[in-house]
Backbone as CSV, one residue per row, in Angstrom:
resi,resn,N_x,N_y,N_z,CA_x,CA_y,CA_z,C_x,C_y,C_z
1,UNK,-51.635,-113.481,-158.857,-50.951,-114.703,-158.433,-50.902,-115.728,-159.563
2,UNK,-51.996,-115.838,-160.329,-52.027,-116.795,-161.445,-51.040,-116.364,-162.538
3,UNK,-50.996,-115.071,-162.804,-50.028,-114.561,-163.790,-48.598,-114.816,-163.322
4,UNK,-48.336,-114.577,-162.048,-46.984,-114.804,-161.526,-46.628,-116.282,-161.623
5,UNK,-47.615,-117.160,-161.358,-47.389,-118.607,-161.443,-47.016,-119.015,-162.869
6,UNK,-47.695,-118.422,-163.850,-47.397,-118.732,-165.256,-45.985,-118.278,-165.619
7,UNK,-45.630,-117.051,-165.219,-44.303,-116.532,-165.571,-43.189,-117.278,-164.835
8,UNK,-43.434,-117.702,-163.590,-42.431,-118.500,-162.877,-42.242,-119.858,-163.554
9,UNK,-43.332,-120.444,-164.051,-43.226,-121.713,-164.779,-42.411,-121.520,-166.060
10,UNK,-42.646,-120.397,-166.752,-41.856,-120.074,-167.959,-40.377,-119.901,-167.595
11,UNK,-40.116,-119.191,-166.490,-38.738,-118.975,-166.049,-38.033,-120.314,-165.825
12,UNK,-38.690,-121.209,-165.087,-38.096,-122.521,-164.809,-37.868,-123.316,-166.088
13,UNK,-38.811,-123.217,-167.027,-38.669,-123.929,-168.299,-37.443,-123.423,-169.061
14,UNK,-37.288,-122.090,-169.143,-36.151,-121.519,-169.867,-34.822,-121.876,-169.192
15,UNK,-34.806,-121.872,-167.858,-33.584,-122.237,-167.124,-33.218,-123.693,-167.407
16,UNK,-34.206,-124.555,-167.395,-33.952,-125.976,-167.668,-33.488,-126.179,-169.111
17,UNK,-34.067,-125.404,-170.042,-33.666,-125.488,-171.450,-32.221,-125.045,-171.667
18,UNK,-31.713,-124.167,-170.799,-30.344,-123.657,-170.971,-29.283,-124.729,-170.729
19,UNK,-29.689,-125.853,-170.114,-28.768,-126.983,-169.961,-28.051,-127.003,-168.626
20,UNK,-27.684,-128.223,-168.174,-27.052,-128.339,-166.866,-25.533,-128.176,-166.921
21,UNK,-24.987,-127.869,-168.116,-23.537,-127.626,-168.191,-23.180,-126.199,-167.753
22,UNK,-24.188,-125.324,-167.674,-23.947,-123.961,-167.193,-24.024,-123.932,-165.671
23,UNK,-23.092,-123.239,-164.998,-23.130,-123.161,-163.527,-24.413,-122.500,-163.028
24,UNK,-24.881,-122.934,-161.857,-26.111,-122.402,-161.273,-26.024,-120.884,-161.106
25,UNK,-24.874,-120.384,-160.604,-24.762,-118.948,-160.333,-24.747,-118.118,-161.614
26,UNK,-24.347,-118.705,-162.717,-24.411,-118.008,-164.001,-25.873,-117.819,-164.413
27,UNK,-26.672,-118.854,-164.183,-28.105,-118.769,-164.491,-28.780,-117.744,-163.579
28,UNK,-28.414,-117.776,-162.303,-29.005,-116.844,-161.328,-28.650,-115.403,-161.696
29,UNK,-27.408,-115.177,-162.146,-26.979,-113.830,-162.525,-27.871,-113.265,-163.626
30,UNK,-28.072,-114.035,-164.693,-28.867,-113.532,-165.819,-30.325,-113.318,-165.418
31,UNK,-30.839,-114.217,-164.585,-32.223,-114.084,-164.118,-32.411,-112.776,-163.366
32,UNK,-31.496,-112.467,-162.447,-31.647,-111.283,-161.603,-31.203,-109.994,-162.302
33,UNK,-30.198,-110.103,-163.179,-29.738,-108.911,-163.891,-30.830,-108.359,-164.808
34,UNK,-31.500,-109.254,-165.534,-32.601,-108.824,-166.406,-33.727,-108.205,-165.592
35,UNK,-34.058,-108.837,-164.476,-35.121,-108.309,-163.617,-34.743,-106.937,-163.066
36,UNK,-33.452,-106.751,-162.730,-32.983,-105.470,-162.198,-33.126,-104.358,-163.240
37,UNK,-32.761,-104.665,-164.484,-32.868,-103.670,-165.567,-34.325,-103.267,-165.779
38,UNK,-35.220,-104.265,-165.819,-36.646,-103.980,-166.043,-37.217,-103.178,-164.876
39,UNK,-36.859,-103.562,-163.639,-37.348,-102.832,-162.459,-36.823,-101.398,-162.451
40,UNK,-35.565,-101.209,-162.880,-34.969,-99.869,-162.952,-35.737,-98.995,-163.947
41,UNK,-36.074,-99.559,-165.095,-36.833,-98.811,-166.122,-38.210,-98.423,-165.590
42,UNK,-38.873,-99.351,-164.890,-40.198,-99.069,-164.312,-40.095,-97.949,-163.276
43,UNK,-39.055,-98.015,-162.439,-38.867,-96.959,-161.430,-38.664,-95.594,-162.088
44,UNK,-37.836,-95.542,-163.144,-37.590,-94.281,-163.845,-38.879,-93.752,-164.479
45,UNK,-39.619,-94.669,-165.086,-40.873,-94.279,-165.748,-41.868,-93.702,-164.738
46,UNK,-41.894,-94.300,-163.545,-42.831,-93.842,-162.510,-42.244,-92.742,-161.625
47,UNK,-41.020,-92.275,-162.017,-40.305,-91.266,-161.218,-40.159,-91.709,-159.762
48,UNK,-39.878,-93.000,-159.599,-39.716,-93.550,-158.261,-38.313,-93.321,-157.711
49,UNK,-38.169,-93.491,-156.410,-36.883,-93.287,-155.740,-36.001,-94.517,-155.919
50,UNK,-34.670,-94.282,-155.971,-33.718,-95.389,-156.059,-33.146,-95.736,-154.683
51,UNK,-33.803,-95.248,-153.640,-33.420,-95.628,-152.273,-34.707,-95.870,-151.476
52,UNK,-34.601,-96.568,-150.343,-35.815,-96.869,-149.568,-36.611,-95.608,-149.249
53,UNK,-37.927,-95.713,-149.387,-38.791,-94.550,-149.163,-39.461,-94.602,-147.796
54,UNK,-39.317,-95.727,-147.099,-39.976,-95.897,-145.801,-38.920,-96.129,-144.726
55,UNK,-39.008,-95.400,-143.636,-38.064,-95.549,-142.538,-38.185,-96.952,-141.928
56,UNK,-37.047,-97.589,-141.745,-37.039,-98.910,-141.121,-37.230,-100.074,-142.074
57,UNK,-37.342,-99.790,-143.393,-37.594,-100.873,-144.355,-36.316,-101.605,-144.784
58,UNK,-35.146,-100.949,-144.597,-33.897,-101.523,-145.101,-33.604,-102.931,-144.557
59,UNK,-33.747,-103.187,-143.245,-33.469,-104.550,-142.752,-34.327,-105.614,-143.434
60,UNK,-35.593,-105.285,-143.704,-36.476,-106.259,-144.348,-36.160,-106.396,-145.840
61,UNK,-35.681,-105.309,-146.464,-35.236,-105.397,-147.856,-34.015,-106.315,-147.964
62,UNK,-33.108,-106.197,-146.996,-31.905,-107.048,-146.994,-32.289,-108.507,-146.746
63,UNK,-33.175,-108.740,-145.766,-33.612,-110.119,-145.493,-34.349,-110.702,-146.686
64,UNK,-35.191,-109.872,-147.332,-35.913,-110.337,-148.516,-34.926,-110.770,-149.604
65,UNK,-33.841,-110.000,-149.742,-32.821,-110.303,-150.749,-32.087,-111.612,-150.430
66,UNK,-31.645,-111.769,-149.187,-30.870,-112.960,-148.811,-31.720,-114.224,-148.885
67,UNK,-32.935,-114.159,-148.352,-33.834,-115.319,-148.416,-34.209,-115.628,-149.875
68,UNK,-34.535,-114.560,-150.629,-34.939,-114.750,-152.024,-33.828,-115.333,-152.869
69,UNK,-32.601,-114.833,-152.677,-31.458,-115.328,-153.440,-31.186,-116.797,-153.110
70,UNK,-31.242,-117.145,-151.818,-31.042,-118.540,-151.412,-32.103,-119.431,-152.055
71,UNK,-33.345,-118.942,-152.115,-34.428,-119.708,-152.727,-34.210,-119.940,-154.212
72,UNK,-33.753,-118.900,-154.918,-33.505,-119.020,-156.368,-32.365,-120.005,-156.641
73,UNK,-31.275,-119.898,-155.873,-30.131,-120.802,-156.060,-30.562,-122.253,-155.841
74,UNK,-31.305,-122.507,-154.770,-31.780,-123.873,-154.487,-32.714,-124.373,-155.589
75,UNK,-33.602,-123.508,-156.057,-34.550,-123.892,-157.105,-33.824,-124.257,-158.398
76,UNK,-32.842,-123.446,-158.783,-32.115,-123.694,-160.029,-31.267,-124.958,-159.939
77,UNK,-30.713,-125.212,-158.758,-29.955,-126.455,-158.563,-30.882,-127.663,-158.734
78,UNK,-32.064,-127.585,-158.140,-33.029,-128.690,-158.233,-33.486,-128.916,-159.672
79,UNK,-33.635,-127.827,-160.430,-34.112,-127.926,-161.817,-33.165,-128.737,-162.702
80,UNK,-31.883,-128.769,-162.339,-30.914,-129.495,-163.169,-31.174,-131.002,-163.163
81,UNK,-31.756,-131.517,-162.087,-31.925,-132.960,-161.938,-33.384,-133.410,-161.997
82,UNK,-34.270,-132.632,-161.392,-35.655,-133.077,-161.219,-36.516,-132.811,-162.445
83,UNK,-37.620,-133.552,-162.528,-38.667,-133.245,-163.502,-39.167,-131.835,-163.182
84,UNK,-39.453,-131.058,-164.222,-39.838,-129.653,-164.050,-40.984,-129.488,-163.055
85,UNK,-42.005,-130.339,-163.149,-43.165,-130.202,-162.262,-42.811,-130.555,-160.821
86,UNK,-41.870,-131.502,-160.606,-41.429,-131.842,-159.247,-40.711,-130.656,-158.599
87,UNK,-39.776,-130.048,-159.346,-39.050,-128.887,-158.827,-40.015,-127.750,-158.517
88,UNK,-41.041,-127.603,-159.349,-42.009,-126.515,-159.160,-42.861,-126.732,-157.913
89,UNK,-43.334,-127.961,-157.695,-44.204,-128.211,-156.532,-43.420,-128.036,-155.235
90,UNK,-42.143,-128.426,-155.232,-41.326,-128.258,-154.025,-41.093,-126.777,-153.742
91,UNK,-40.855,-126.003,-154.796,-40.703,-124.554,-154.631,-42.014,-123.916,-154.189
92,UNK,-43.135,-124.546,-154.560,-44.447,-124.007,-154.206,-44.859,-124.326,-152.783
93,UNK,-43.939,-124.863,-151.986,-44.187,-124.913,-150.544,-44.097,-123.501,-149.963
94,UNK,-43.622,-122.564,-150.768,-43.416,-121.192,-150.286,-44.685,-120.542,-149.716
95,UNK,-45.887,-120.733,-150.306,-47.058,-120.095,-149.706,-47.327,-120.566,-148.273
96,UNK,-47.110,-121.873,-148.005,-47.308,-122.372,-146.641,-46.318,-121.718,-145.683
97,UNK,-45.071,-121.623,-146.125,-44.058,-121.015,-145.262,-44.201,-119.494,-145.207
98,UNK,-44.843,-118.901,-146.230,-45.126,-117.464,-146.183,-46.068,-117.165,-145.018
99,UNK,-47.032,-118.060,-144.780,-47.939,-117.902,-143.643,-47.156,-117.971,-142.337
100,UNK,-46.229,-118.935,-142.250,-45.404,-119.098,-141.053,-44.536,-117.859,-140.806
101,UNK,-43.870,-117.369,-141.868,-42.970,-116.226,-141.698,-43.735,-114.906,-141.548
102,UNK,-44.972,-114.852,-142.055,-45.804,-113.674,-141.803,-46.121,-113.576,-140.308
103,UNK,-46.266,-114.738,-139.686,-46.469,-114.773,-138.229,-45.219,-114.265,-137.501
104,UNK,-44.052,-114.683,-137.978,-42.794,-114.284,-137.338,-42.524,-112.789,-137.518
105,UNK,-42.749,-112.285,-138.741,-42.373,-110.904,-139.054,-43.434,-109.879,-138.675
106,UNK,-44.708,-110.220,-138.871,-45.762,-109.205,-138.657,-46.879,-109.689,-137.746
107,UNK,-46.647,-110.816,-137.088,-47.582,-111.329,-136.085,-48.971,-111.617,-136.658
108,UNK,-49.050,-111.995,-137.978,-50.302,-112.509,-138.532,-50.414,-113.958,-138.057
109,UNK,-51.087,-114.148,-136.933,-51.065,-115.439,-136.237,-51.913,-116.490,-136.971
110,UNK,-51.287,-117.605,-137.412,-52.069,-118.680,-138.042,-52.953,-119.370,-137.003
111,UNK,-54.114,-119.853,-137.458,-54.991,-120.633,-136.589,-54.442,-122.054,-136.459
112,UNK,-55.000,-122.799,-135.496,-54.555,-124.169,-135.272,-54.717,-125.016,-136.535
113,UNK,-55.862,-124.827,-137.229,-56.111,-125.617,-138.433,-55.112,-125.281,-139.547
114,UNK,-54.567,-124.058,-139.521,-53.561,-123.701,-140.527,-52.243,-124.439,-140.261
115,UNK,-51.921,-124.642,-138.958,-50.749,-125.455,-138.634,-50.954,-126.887,-139.118
116,UNK,-52.197,-127.401,-138.955,-52.497,-128.765,-139.416,-52.349,-128.871,-140.933
117,UNK,-52.793,-127.842,-141.635,-52.689,-127.828,-143.098,-51.234,-127.781,-143.538
118,UNK,-50.413,-126.989,-142.834,-48.982,-126.953,-143.131,-48.376,-128.344,-142.943
119,UNK,-48.787,-129.032,-141.865,-48.318,-130.404,-141.628,-48.740,-131.344,-142.745
120,UNK,-49.981,-131.181,-143.218,-50.471,-132.008,-144.327,-49.684,-131.774,-145.605
121,UNK,-49.353,-130.500,-145.862,-48.562,-130.167,-147.051,-47.164,-130.760,-146.955
122,UNK,-46.565,-130.687,-145.757,-45.237,-131.275,-145.551,-45.280,-132.783,-145.790
123,UNK,-46.363,-133.422,-145.367,-46.536,-134.854,-145.613,-46.577,-135.134,-147.114
124,UNK,-47.269,-134.260,-147.859,-47.350,-134.421,-149.314,-46.000,-134.334,-149.990
125,UNK,-45.110,-133.480,-149.448,-43.790,-133.348,-150.072,-42.973,-134.638,-149.969
126,UNK,-43.258,-135.468,-148.978,-42.519,-136.735,-148.832,-42.699,-137.619,-150.064
127,UNK,-43.890,-137.560,-150.676,-44.156,-138.365,-151.873,-43.361,-137.839,-153.077
128,UNK,-43.110,-136.530,-153.077,-42.340,-135.935,-154.176,-40.842,-136.139,-153.946
129,UNK,-40.400,-135.910,-152.693,-38.976,-136.028,-152.367,-38.524,-137.485,-152.353
130,UNK,-39.438,-138.387,-151.896,-39.123,-139.826,-151.790,-37.816,-140.034,-151.024
131,UNK,-37.823,-139.683,-149.712,-36.573,-139.683,-148.946,-35.901,-141.040,-148.841
132,UNK,-34.794,-141.161,-149.508,-33.959,-142.366,-149.459,-32.632,-142.006,-150.109
133,UNK,-31.557,-142.328,-149.420,-30.243,-141.996,-149.992,-29.920,-142.885,-151.187
134,UNK,-30.728,-143.937,-151.382,-30.576,-144.777,-152.571,-31.194,-144.097,-153.787
135,UNK,-32.037,-143.090,-153.520,-32.699,-142.339,-154.585,-31.753,-141.222,-155.035
136,UNK,-31.314,-141.294,-156.292,-30.318,-140.338,-156.809,-30.833,-138.893,-156.775
137,UNK,-32.165,-138.737,-156.819,-32.745,-137.394,-156.846,-33.069,-136.871,-155.446
138,UNK,-32.706,-137.635,-154.394,-33.085,-137.236,-153.040,-32.487,-135.883,-152.645
139,UNK,-31.169,-135.722,-152.831,-30.518,-134.463,-152.431,-31.065,-133.280,-153.240
140,UNK,-31.145,-133.373,-154.600,-31.758,-132.273,-155.345,-33.192,-131.979,-154.896
141,UNK,-33.951,-133.033,-154.550,-35.328,-132.830,-154.093,-35.352,-132.099,-152.749
142,UNK,-34.431,-132.471,-151.866,-34.332,-131.806,-150.564,-33.952,-130.340,-150.750
143,UNK,-33.015,-130.079,-151.657,-32.620,-128.696,-151.964,-33.805,-127.941,-152.569
144,UNK,-34.583,-128.619,-153.420,-35.780,-128.011,-153.999,-36.791,-127.631,-152.926
145,UNK,-36.929,-128.495,-151.919,-37.819,-128.201,-150.793,-37.340,-126.955,-150.042
146,UNK,-36.016,-126.861,-149.836,-35.463,-125.691,-149.137,-35.703,-124.410,-149.936
147,UNK,-35.789,-124.529,-151.258,-36.084,-123.343,-152.067,-37.455,-122.784,-151.694
148,UNK,-38.395,-123.691,-151.366,-39.725,-123.259,-150.937,-39.702,-122.590,-149.574
149,UNK,-38.873,-123.116,-148.661,-38.735,-122.530,-147.325,-38.174,-121.111,-147.432
150,UNK,-37.091,-120.958,-148.189,-36.460,-119.643,-148.340,-37.390,-118.653,-149.051
151,UNK,-38.090,-119.142,-150.079,-39.015,-118.259,-150.804,-40.151,-117.812,-149.884
152,UNK,-40.633,-118.724,-149.024,-41.681,-118.356,-148.076,-41.220,-117.268,-147.127
153,UNK,-39.964,-117.371,-146.668,-39.393,-116.341,-145.798,-39.301,-115.009,-146.550
154,UNK,-38.897,-115.074,-147.820,-38.786,-113.855,-148.636,-40.142,-113.184,-148.802
155,UNK,-41.204,-113.981,-149.036,-42.529,-113.405,-149.237,-43.127,-112.887,-147.938
156,UNK,-42.699,-113.464,-146.800,-43.080,-112.893,-145.514,-42.516,-111.489,-145.369
157,UNK,-41.284,-111.312,-145.826,-40.650,-109.981,-145.812,-41.372,-109.024,-146.763
158,UNK,-41.775,-109.537,-147.933,-42.508,-108.708,-148.905,-43.816,-108.220,-148.297
159,UNK,-44.502,-109.117,-147.593,-45.765,-108.756,-146.932,-45.523,-107.638,-145.908
160,UNK,-44.463,-107.775,-145.122,-44.110,-106.765,-144.129,-43.796,-105.427,-144.807
161,UNK,-43.009,-105.472,-145.891,-42.635,-104.249,-146.607,-43.862,-103.566,-147.206
162,UNK,-44.788,-104.380,-147.731,-46.016,-103.825,-148.297,-46.837,-103.106,-147.245
163,UNK,-46.939,-103.693,-146.059,-47.701,-103.076,-144.969,-47.010,-101.809,-144.459
164,UNK,-45.672,-101.782,-144.573,-44.926,-100.585,-144.157,-45.091,-99.448,-145.170
165,UNK,-45.500,-99.792,-146.404,-45.728,-98.766,-147.421,-44.628,-98.638,-148.460
166,UNK,-43.665,-99.591,-148.465,-42.601,-99.555,-149.474,-43.200,-99.886,-150.840
167,UNK,-42.728,-99.221,-151.902,-43.329,-99.400,-153.225,-42.941,-100.739,-153.856
168,UNK,-43.874,-101.317,-154.605,-43.635,-102.610,-155.267,-42.430,-102.587,-156.200
169,UNK,-42.346,-101.590,-157.134,-41.191,-101.578,-158.043,-39.861,-101.494,-157.297
170,UNK,-39.842,-100.746,-156.184,-38.578,-100.617,-155.461,-38.193,-101.923,-154.779
171,UNK,-39.176,-102.664,-154.248,-38.891,-103.959,-153.615,-38.262,-104.902,-154.645
172,UNK,-38.838,-104.931,-155.849,-38.296,-105.782,-156.918,-36.913,-105.291,-157.342
173,UNK,-36.763,-103.978,-157.478,-35.484,-103.389,-157.894,-34.382,-103.701,-156.882
174,UNK,-34.659,-103.517,-155.603,-33.649,-103.746,-154.565,-33.214,-105.211,-154.572
175,UNK,-34.188,-106.107,-154.577,-33.868,-107.541,-154.568,-33.045,-107.931,-155.791
176,UNK,-33.500,-107.530,-156.971,-32.840,-107.926,-158.213,-31.433,-107.352,-158.310
177,UNK,-31.275,-106.073,-157.957,-29.967,-105.422,-158.056,-28.986,-105.963,-157.024
178,UNK,-29.434,-106.050,-155.768,-28.543,-106.526,-154.702,-28.117,-107.969,-154.934
179,UNK,-29.051,-108.818,-155.353,-28.704,-110.229,-155.576,-27.802,-110.389,-156.797
180,UNK,-27.979,-109.528,-157.803,-27.082,-109.555,-158.973,-25.653,-109.218,-158.548
181,UNK,-25.513,-108.173,-157.732,-24.180,-107.771,-157.251,-23.541,-108.878,-156.395
182,UNK,-24.345,-109.561,-155.609,-23.827,-110.615,-154.733,-23.278,-111.805,-155.525
183,UNK,-23.962,-112.164,-156.634,-23.538,-113.359,-157.379,-22.524,-113.052,-158.480
184,UNK,-22.328,-111.767,-158.802,-21.423,-111.406,-159.909,-20.012,-111.982,-159.750
185,UNK,-19.342,-111.831,-158.587,-17.975,-112.385,-158.465,-17.928,-113.898,-158.666
186,UNK,-18.929,-114.617,-158.141,-18.971,-116.084,-158.286,-19.212,-116.448,-159.748
187,UNK,-20.090,-115.678,-160.410,-20.398,-115.938,-161.816,-19.167,-115.741,-162.692
188,UNK,-18.430,-114.644,-162.444,-17.226,-114.349,-163.241,-16.164,-115.437,-163.040
189,UNK,-15.989,-115.862,-161.783,-14.959,-116.862,-161.459,-15.206,-118.192,-162.161
190,UNK,-16.477,-118.551,-162.349,-16.773,-119.857,-162.956,-17.493,-119.754,-164.289
191,UNK,-17.336,-118.599,-164.991,-18.099,-118.358,-166.220,-17.819,-119.402,-167.296
192,UNK,-18.897,-119.879,-167.921,-18.806,-120.832,-169.027,-19.386,-120.156,-170.271
193,UNK,-18.630,-120.098,-171.395,-19.150,-119.474,-172.627,-20.473,-120.123,-173.054
194,UNK,-21.372,-119.296,-173.597,-22.716,-119.774,-173.934,-22.973,-119.713,-175.431
195,UNK,-23.849,-120.604,-175.888,-24.297,-120.591,-177.273,-25.365,-119.505,-177.432
196,UNK,-25.729,-119.212,-178.682,-26.781,-118.213,-178.942,-28.081,-118.634,-178.271
197,UNK,-28.422,-119.921,-178.366,-29.668,-120.414,-177.764,-29.644,-120.261,-176.247
198,UNK,-28.491,-120.522,-175.636,-28.392,-120.384,-174.176,-28.567,-118.928,-173.747
199,UNK,-28.029,-118.002,-174.540,-28.246,-116.574,-174.267,-29.732,-116.245,-174.328
200,UNK,-30.389,-116.737,-175.384,-31.829,-116.468,-175.558,-32.628,-117.045,-174.382
201,UNK,-32.305,-118.286,-174.002,-33.038,-118.941,-172.910,-32.872,-118.186,-171.600
202,UNK,-31.636,-117.785,-171.262,-31.402,-117.129,-169.976,-31.956,-115.700,-169.953
203,UNK,-31.885,-115.007,-171.084,-32.488,-113.673,-171.135,-34.013,-113.784,-171.018
204,UNK,-34.580,-114.806,-171.650,-36.026,-115.041,-171.545,-36.409,-115.398,-170.113
205,UNK,-35.551,-116.173,-169.446,-35.789,-116.529,-168.038,-35.795,-115.259,-167.181
206,UNK,-34.879,-114.326,-167.485,-34.804,-113.078,-166.741,-36.043,-112.223,-166.906
207,UNK,-36.531,-112.118,-168.143,-37.754,-111.339,-168.410,-38.944,-111.987,-167.697
208,UNK,-39.048,-113.311,-167.793,-40.141,-114.035,-167.130,-40.090,-113.826,-165.618
209,UNK,-38.870,-113.866,-165.061,-38.697,-113.676,-163.619,-39.143,-112.277,-163.188
210,UNK,-38.793,-111.274,-163.988,-39.171,-109.891,-163.651,-40.693,-109.743,-163.652
211,UNK,-41.339,-110.269,-164.683,-42.803,-110.186,-164.762,-43.447,-110.920,-163.582
212,UNK,-42.904,-112.094,-163.259,-43.434,-112.875,-162.135,-43.258,-112.131,-160.820
213,UNK,-42.081,-111.486,-160.648,-41.802,-110.754,-159.410,-42.762,-109.588,-159.219
214,UNK,-43.024,-108.839,-160.298,-43.955,-107.713,-160.187,-45.351,-108.204,-159.808
215,UNK,-45.772,-109.309,-160.415,-47.108,-109.850,-160.133,-47.223,-110.340,-158.689
216,UNK,-46.235,-111.133,-158.255,-46.345,-111.726,-156.914,-46.107,-110.696,-155.824
217,UNK,-45.266,-109.693,-156.090,-45.052,-108.626,-155.111,-46.335,-107.829,-154.916
218,UNK,-47.017,-107.529,-156.008,-48.298,-106.814,-155.916,-49.320,-107.656,-155.153
219,UNK,-49.352,-108.960,-155.429,-50.319,-109.846,-154.779,-50.120,-109.884,-153.268
220,UNK,-48.869,-110.105,-152.833,-48.598,-110.200,-151.397,-48.671,-108.849,-150.695
221,UNK,-48.552,-107.768,-151.451,-48.660,-106.438,-150.862,-50.114,-106.098,-150.562
222,UNK,-51.005,-106.505,-151.449,-52.404,-106.086,-151.332,-53.322,-107.087,-150.643
223,UNK,-52.816,-108.276,-150.337,-53.688,-109.264,-149.682,-52.878,-110.183,-148.777
224,UNK,-53.486,-110.666,-147.679,-52.793,-111.590,-146.786,-52.424,-112.884,-147.490
225,UNK,-51.290,-113.445,-147.117,-50.800,-114.677,-147.736,-51.830,-115.793,-147.652
226,UNK,-52.533,-115.882,-146.505,-53.469,-116.998,-146.300,-54.663,-116.934,-147.249
227,UNK,-54.951,-115.760,-147.832,-56.115,-115.613,-148.698,-55.802,-115.865,-150.168
228,UNK,-54.570,-115.617,-150.586,-54.268,-115.656,-152.021,-53.301,-116.755,-152.433
229,UNK,-52.653,-117.385,-151.444,-51.577,-118.315,-151.777,-52.031,-119.508,-152.602
230,UNK,-53.312,-119.894,-152.488,-53.802,-121.062,-153.229,-53.630,-120.882,-154.737
231,UNK,-53.753,-119.645,-155.216,-53.665,-119.399,-156.657,-52.260,-119.643,-157.193
232,UNK,-51.267,-119.593,-156.291,-49.882,-119.824,-156.692,-49.682,-121.250,-157.201
233,UNK,-50.552,-122.159,-156.773,-50.394,-123.565,-157.148,-50.803,-123.848,-158.592
234,UNK,-51.357,-122.849,-159.258,-51.635,-123.030,-160.689,-50.334,-123.225,-161.468
235,UNK,-49.189,-122.838,-160.846,-47.894,-123.056,-161.506,-47.665,-124.539,-161.789
236,UNK,-48.183,-125.422,-160.938,-47.978,-126.862,-161.129,-48.651,-127.330,-162.415
237,UNK,-49.818,-126.756,-162.706,-50.516,-127.106,-163.955,-49.682,-126.649,-165.148
238,UNK,-49.221,-125.387,-165.094,-48.384,-124.863,-166.184,-47.101,-125.684,-166.327
239,UNK,-46.444,-125.983,-165.181,-45.169,-126.706,-165.204,-45.344,-128.132,-165.723
240,UNK,-46.429,-128.778,-165.331,-46.680,-130.153,-165.786,-46.887,-130.200,-167.299
241,UNK,-47.636,-129.222,-167.821,-47.860,-129.163,-169.273,-46.555,-128.890,-170.014
242,UNK,-45.766,-127.939,-169.513,-44.476,-127.622,-170.144,-43.522,-128.809,-170.066
243,UNK,-43.531,-129.491,-168.919,-42.663,-130.657,-168.722,-42.981,-131.741,-169.741
244,UNK,-44.274,-131.954,-169.958,-44.718,-133.003,-170.873,-44.466,-132.621,-172.330
245,UNK,-44.822,-131.377,-172.684,-44.736,-130.931,-174.086,-43.296,-130.632,-174.508
246,UNK,-42.548,-129.920,-173.657,-41.205,-129.452,-174.034,-40.132,-130.504,-173.764
247,UNK,-40.237,-131.197,-172.603,-39.176,-132.123,-172.203,-39.570,-133.599,-172.290
248,UNK,-40.843,-133.857,-172.656,-41.357,-135.246,-172.711,-41.107,-135.981,-171.399
249,UNK,-41.255,-135.251,-170.288,-41.080,-135.831,-168.952,-42.415,-135.810,-168.225
250,UNK,-42.732,-136.927,-167.576,-43.955,-137.004,-166.782,-43.590,-137.401,-165.356
251,UNK,-44.256,-136.826,-164.347,-43.976,-137.215,-162.967,-44.427,-138.645,-162.700
252,UNK,-43.774,-139.326,-161.732,-44.202,-140.687,-161.395,-45.439,-140.642,-160.502
253,UNK,-46.002,-141.814,-160.219,-47.265,-141.895,-159.483,-47.136,-141.323,-158.072
254,UNK,-45.966,-141.508,-157.428,-45.775,-140.974,-156.080,-45.784,-139.450,-156.093
255,UNK,-45.136,-138.877,-157.101,-45.130,-137.412,-157.218,-46.547,-136.886,-157.419
256,UNK,-47.327,-137.567,-158.251,-48.706,-137.134,-158.512,-49.529,-137.180,-157.225
257,UNK,-49.336,-138.241,-156.413,-50.018,-138.325,-155.109,-49.618,-137.125,-154.249
258,UNK,-48.321,-136.809,-154.250,-47.835,-135.646,-153.502,-48.469,-134.353,-153.975
259,UNK,-48.572,-134.183,-155.315,-49.197,-132.980,-155.874,-50.627,-132.843,-155.342
260,UNK,-51.371,-133.956,-155.397,-52.781,-133.947,-154.996,-52.913,-133.555,-153.522
261,UNK,-52.049,-134.126,-152.667,-52.098,-133.814,-151.235,-51.788,-132.334,-150.993
262,UNK,-50.689,-131.845,-151.593,-50.261,-130.456,-151.362,-51.302,-129.461,-151.880
263,UNK,-51.788,-129.685,-153.105,-52.785,-128.771,-153.682,-54.095,-128.850,-152.900
264,UNK,-54.459,-130.044,-152.424,-55.675,-130.189,-151.599,-55.554,-129.381,-150.316
265,UNK,-54.361,-129.393,-149.709,-54.135,-128.600,-148.496,-54.271,-127.110,-148.799
266,UNK,-53.753,-126.694,-149.957,-53.835,-125.286,-150.347,-55.288,-124.864,-150.563
267,UNK,-56.054,-125.708,-151.239,-57.472,-125.408,-151.498,-58.258,-125.388,-150.187
268,UNK,-57.997,-126.374,-149.310,-58.664,-126.430,-148.008,-58.359,-125.176,-147.193
269,UNK,-57.104,-124.758,-147.211,-56.692,-123.545,-146.499,-57.439,-122.325,-147.028
270,UNK,-57.582,-122.256,-148.342,-58.261,-121.125,-148.982,-59.727,-121.043,-148.546
271,UNK,-60.432,-122.176,-148.620,-61.861,-122.157,-148.297,-62.109,-121.935,-146.802
272,UNK,-61.256,-122.522,-145.959,-61.397,-122.295,-144.521,-61.115,-120.833,-144.168
273,UNK,-60.125,-120.244,-144.840,-59.813,-118.829,-144.607,-60.981,-117.934,-145.001
274,UNK,-61.583,-118.246,-146.144,-62.733,-117.458,-146.621,-63.906,-117.587,-145.654
275,UNK,-64.131,-118.825,-145.184,-65.244,-119.089,-144.281,-65.072,-118.328,-142.965
276,UNK,-63.836,-118.349,-142.422,-63.568,-117.670,-141.157,-63.699,-116.155,-141.331
277,UNK,-63.245,-115.651,-142.511,-63.319,-114.210,-142.788,-64.771,-113.750,-142.879
278,UNK,-65.600,-114.523,-143.615,-66.998,-114.147,-143.817,-67.799,-114.249,-142.525
279,UNK,-67.394,-115.192,-141.642,-68.122,-115.369,-140.370,-67.873,-114.214,-139.400
280,UNK,-66.768,-113.458,-139.658,-66.487,-112.291,-138.825,-67.118,-111.036,-139.428
């Protein structure tokens, strides 16, 4: 989870470096196309199947793709306007929603205190989003929040697929390939020529995304969301450092308060989960 958090922070940094003059779907195409190529090579190396290996997994693979693609599009849109660390913390609402969607998909029932923690995390996002139509970043922040909701739904599907026995490389391959095919027509219709640096940034974003996907897919496959999701928040540390060093951007005091609340909820959830597990 920590490795995936680092690579996702790198992905967001490279996407932001590519500039806001490039269309969102063009960025999404390169991110997913690179991941698809890497996943395909891994499957070939492992002599894996290029079709679902578990009966009944296809509906969840499709849902994982649609939710995941929606999450990536929302995240990239938010990155164009928001401070890197703000966009990252909003996307990192995904672990909380992964718990919610794990309940919906596989009946991993959250405890009452977990609902309270989700409420606390949602309260923390208000400090980051700063809801006011007078705030120019309000809509991008709201879209950034939705990226976390969609990503949480996608990871709930990943958890279900892992329990069904679908292979990690195939889950990544299906998502990356299907989402690349879905965005290709939109990307071609609005394609903007790129500089050498923009090519480098987007290809680097794609490699980072693939590495992050393999790490997080393995994490959610081998452990319940409620036990490991806290480690995903290390991305905020990576993103804050990159934001400061690369973009000379620092979050405002309200955002920092929001970070503290959200990360505190994640840590509290982790320790309470461990305590309940050990008591059984």
